[in-house]
ROGU-891753 format. One line per field, with one value per residue: chain; z, x, y negated of N, C-alpha, C in turn. Coordinates in steps of 0.02 Angstrom, whole numbers. Example, Ala and Ser with C-alpha at 12.3 -4.5 7.8 and 13.67 -1.06 7.14 Angstrom:
<atoms>
chain <- A/A;
n_pz <- 390/354;
n_px <- 660/642;
n_py <- 284/112;
ca_pz <- 390/357;
ca_px <- 615/684;
ca_py <- 225/53;
c_pz <- 390/394;
c_px <- 660/645;
c_py <- 165/-2;
</atoms>
This chain:
<atoms>
chain <- A/A/A/A/A/A/A/A/A/A/A/A/A/A/A/A/A/A/A/A/A/A/A/A/A/A/A/A/A/A/A/A/A/A/A/A/A/A/A/A/A/A/A/A/A/A/A/A/A/A/A/A/A/A/A/A/A/A/A/A/A/A/A/A/A/A/A/A/A/A/A/A/A/A/A/A/A/A/A/A/A/A/A/A/A;
n_pz <- 978/956/980/864/760/782/768/634/571/595/541/400/389/415/534/699/840/979/1138/1232/1198/1188/1171/1118/999/912/812/676/622/471/357/235/228/199/250/415/509/457/436/583/640/571/626/747/744/651/688/821/923/1069/1123/1059/1020/970/876/874/731/709/660/680/815/916/840/783/885/930/819/816/931/920/792/741/851/894/788/780/906/901/801/864/968/901/833/943/1004;
n_px <- -1113/-1236/-1307/-1251/-1304/-1443/-1439/-1398/-1516/-1604/-1557/-1561/-1698/-1763/-1826/-1852/-1752/-1810/-1853/-1803/-1684/-1501/-1450/-1348/-1221/-1076/-982/-876/-767/-760/-698/-741/-873/-995/-1141/-1136/-1230/-1347/-1326/-1305/-1421/-1515/-1475/-1510/-1659/-1711/-1663/-1663/-1562/-1488/-1379/-1227/-1068/-936/-785/-646/-556/-388/-310/-367/-427/-481/-545/-634/-716/-771/-843/-937/-1006/-1050/-1116/-1166/-1221/-1331/-1427/-1455/-1502/-1623/-1696/-1721/-1788/-1910/-1954/-1993/-2087;
n_py <- 969/1002/871/812/880/848/707/702/758/664/553/588/606/487/445/379/386/480/423/497/547/522/346/285/220/239/131/105/-17/-112/-223/-230/-192/-258/-333/-350/-391/-351/-209/-166/-208/-122/-4/-17/-54/35/163/176/156/89/44/-15/31/-56/-55/-164/-238/-210/-312/-447/-461/-545/-643/-567/-522/-646/-680/-572/-595/-730/-736/-615/-524/-608/-608/-472/-448/-530/-470/-352/-388/-436/-322/-242/-302;
ca_pz <- 913/954/968/799/712/793/734/558/549/604/489/338/392/423/582/743/899/1035/1193/1283/1177/1206/1129/1107/936/901/749/655/587/403/336/166/236/185/301/482/555/433/459/640/644/546/666/810/733/616/715/892/965/1111/1138/1004/1037/901/884/844/698/733/623/703/868/950/790/765/944/931/764/839/985/893/730/725/904/906/729/799/961/874/762/908/1003/858/819/1002/1022;
ca_px <- -1129/-1314/-1327/-1233/-1348/-1497/-1430/-1397/-1580/-1642/-1530/-1593/-1770/-1785/-1864/-1819/-1740/-1857/-1826/-1770/-1620/-1455/-1461/-1281/-1185/-1003/-972/-808/-777/-728/-711/-784/-933/-1054/-1170/-1134/-1292/-1401/-1316/-1316/-1500/-1550/-1464/-1550/-1722/-1732/-1637/-1684/-1508/-1506/-1316/-1182/-1001/-903/-715/-620/-499/-314/-280/-396/-475/-510/-589/-692/-760/-802/-896/-983/-1043/-1082/-1154/-1192/-1260/-1387/-1462/-1477/-1555/-1689/-1729/-1742/-1851/-1970/-1971/-2020/-2149;
ca_py <- 989/996/799/787/900/807/642/711/773/602/509/607/607/419/444/340/427/490/382/542/561/460/295/237/237/206/102/90/-88/-110/-291/-228/-153/-294/-380/-306/-399/-313/-138/-157/-214/-67/50/-36/-53/98/231/170/152/27/29/-4/24/-73/-59/-226/-222/-232/-380/-503/-435/-602/-680/-523/-521/-708/-682/-530/-631/-792/-732/-547/-505/-640/-585/-405/-454/-562/-425/-298/-412/-443/-256/-214/-353;
c_pz <- 906/941/891/752/719/754/659/529/548/552/417/335/395/479/646/807/954/1093/1241/1260/1193/1150/1112/1047/938/833/731/611/522/376/268/173/224/244/366/516/520/446/532/666/621/597/732/802/701/654/795/944/1004/1128/1080/1022/974/916/848/800/729/709/646/760/896/894/778/820/952/878/786/887/963/842/724/785/904/852/760/859/943/841/809/946/964/841/880/1026/970;
c_px <- -1205/-1338/-1298/-1280/-1422/-1491/-1428/-1457/-1616/-1622/-1555/-1666/-1801/-1825/-1819/-1801/-1799/-1825/-1794/-1703/-1566/-1459/-1401/-1248/-1120/-993/-899/-811/-736/-750/-746/-846/-1002/-1073/-1179/-1199/-1342/-1388/-1325/-1395/-1530/-1531/-1495/-1628/-1752/-1716/-1648/-1624/-1512/-1431/-1269/-1115/-957/-831/-687/-565/-436/-292/-302/-450/-520/-557/-649/-745/-798/-858/-952/-1025/-1088/-1126/-1194/-1242/-1329/-1444/-1497/-1529/-1619/-1727/-1750/-1800/-1913/-1996/-2013/-2078/-2203;
c_py <- 984/925/785/810/873/745/647/720/706/559/528/603/533/397/409/398/425/457/432/558/505/407/249/272/193/184/84/31/-79/-181/-285/-186/-197/-333/-339/-329/-356/-235/-122/-165/-154/5/45/-27/12/163/231/166/86/4/33/-15/4/-86/-125/-199/-250/-293/-447/-490/-495/-633/-634/-524/-587/-710/-633/-561/-687/-780/-666/-524/-544/-624/-522/-411/-486/-510/-361/-323/-416/-372/-222/-247/-349;
</atoms>
């Protein structure tokens, strides 16, 4: 519960996670959630998460994993690299 309160305060304040805090985040996939590359990039660069656990949708898990690896992950990785450098 303490972590949930901490993440809630970080989310509302717009500050990044201190490096001493856990840096993994679970993401629920929704096809109607707009640009996943933009959303995941914001979670990584603005909130400071380093690990994203993304659940694949039941209707096309293989296609989703392919898209995640080929289209979304490279965009997030480039943004994280430029943000760190």
